[in-house]
C-alpha beads as a LAMMPS data file, in Angstrom:
LAMMPS data file: protein, C-alpha beads

81 atoms
80 bonds

1 atom types
1 bond types

-500.0 500.0 xlo xhi
-500.0 500.0 ylo yhi
-500.0 500.0 zlo zhi

Masses

1 110.0

Atoms # bond

1 1 1 200.768 379.619 199.375
2 1 1 203.839 381.452 198.174
3 1 1 205.579 379.616 195.344
4 1 1 207.513 380.548 192.219
5 1 1 205.268 381.304 189.227
6 1 1 205.634 382.539 185.685
7 1 1 204.069 386.005 185.602
8 1 1 203.001 385.580 181.993
9 1 1 200.909 382.523 182.941
10 1 1 199.050 384.426 185.660
11 1 1 198.291 387.349 183.374
12 1 1 197.251 385.112 180.473
13 1 1 194.774 383.407 182.811
14 1 1 193.277 386.774 183.788
15 1 1 192.930 387.722 180.116
16 1 1 191.337 384.354 179.281
17 1 1 188.782 384.692 182.113
18 1 1 187.622 387.982 180.626
19 1 1 188.036 387.220 176.916
20 1 1 184.330 387.115 176.100
21 1 1 183.710 390.532 177.666
22 1 1 186.738 392.168 176.019
23 1 1 185.884 390.663 172.615
24 1 1 182.257 391.812 172.852
25 1 1 183.394 395.372 173.621
26 1 1 186.029 395.256 170.850
27 1 1 188.874 395.888 173.276
28 1 1 192.371 394.867 172.200
29 1 1 194.611 393.511 174.972
30 1 1 198.358 393.864 174.427
31 1 1 200.964 392.258 176.673
32 1 1 204.645 393.024 177.099
33 1 1 205.972 390.346 179.446
34 1 1 209.197 388.364 179.374
35 1 1 208.051 384.720 179.182
36 1 1 210.927 383.781 181.498
37 1 1 209.921 386.216 184.272
38 1 1 209.455 384.180 187.457
39 1 1 208.492 385.485 190.886
40 1 1 207.693 384.088 194.314
41 1 1 204.109 385.038 195.174
42 1 1 200.694 383.798 196.234
43 1 1 199.161 382.985 192.835
44 1 1 195.538 383.131 194.034
45 1 1 195.972 386.450 195.819
46 1 1 197.846 388.160 192.982
47 1 1 195.624 386.578 190.316
48 1 1 192.481 387.893 192.025
49 1 1 194.007 391.336 192.488
50 1 1 195.061 391.540 188.832
51 1 1 191.640 390.307 187.734
52 1 1 189.922 393.099 189.703
53 1 1 192.182 395.753 188.182
54 1 1 191.773 394.277 184.683
55 1 1 187.960 394.195 184.953
56 1 1 188.004 397.823 186.079
57 1 1 190.169 398.717 183.069
58 1 1 187.710 396.899 180.782
59 1 1 184.852 399.008 182.128
60 1 1 186.557 402.313 181.437
61 1 1 188.502 401.831 178.200
62 1 1 187.341 402.380 174.664
63 1 1 189.936 400.495 172.664
64 1 1 193.144 399.044 174.103
65 1 1 194.526 397.733 177.378
66 1 1 198.264 397.233 177.686
67 1 1 199.644 394.923 180.373
68 1 1 203.356 394.846 181.112
69 1 1 205.502 393.175 183.734
70 1 1 209.161 393.677 184.547
71 1 1 211.569 393.935 187.433
72 1 1 212.452 397.422 188.653
73 1 1 215.001 397.853 191.432
74 1 1 214.737 394.108 192.181
75 1 1 210.968 394.329 192.634
76 1 1 208.196 393.014 190.426
77 1 1 206.284 395.744 188.615
78 1 1 203.028 394.946 186.794
79 1 1 201.219 397.707 184.937
80 1 1 197.732 397.646 183.445
81 1 1 197.186 400.733 181.276

Bonds

1 1 1 2
2 1 2 3
3 1 3 4
4 1 4 5
5 1 5 6
6 1 6 7
7 1 7 8
8 1 8 9
9 1 9 10
10 1 10 11
11 1 11 12
12 1 12 13
13 1 13 14
14 1 14 15
15 1 15 16
16 1 16 17
17 1 17 18
18 1 18 19
19 1 19 20
20 1 20 21
21 1 21 22
22 1 22 23
23 1 23 24
24 1 24 25
25 1 25 26
26 1 26 27
27 1 27 28
28 1 28 29
29 1 29 30
30 1 30 31
31 1 31 32
32 1 32 33
33 1 33 34
34 1 34 35
35 1 35 36
36 1 36 37
37 1 37 38
38 1 38 39
39 1 39 40
40 1 40 41
41 1 41 42
42 1 42 43
43 1 43 44
44 1 44 45
45 1 45 46
46 1 46 47
47 1 47 48
48 1 48 49
49 1 49 50
50 1 50 51
51 1 51 52
52 1 52 53
53 1 53 54
54 1 54 55
55 1 55 56
56 1 56 57
57 1 57 58
58 1 58 59
59 1 59 60
60 1 60 61
61 1 61 62
62 1 62 63
63 1 63 64
64 1 64 65
65 1 65 66
66 1 66 67
67 1 67 68
68 1 68 69
69 1 69 70
70 1 70 71
71 1 71 72
72 1 72 73
73 1 73 74
74 1 74 75
75 1 75 76
76 1 76 77
77 1 77 78
78 1 78 79
79 1 79 80
80 1 80 81
């Protein structure tokens, strides 16, 4: 269901789900997200998508993952680097 959600909350949940794995591998997760950033979206769909991308990043990084979210040209942009 599409509702308004805080993007930071969705991303923090993804990080929490994978905390044990990232801690065991010694991977630092940095976030750069405005805590007031709200967006209308399907939380389950976007949460699952972000989780898949985050898990893939965990598999292939050696040290740090940076997650950022912002609006660009009136569209939500989330980056996992």
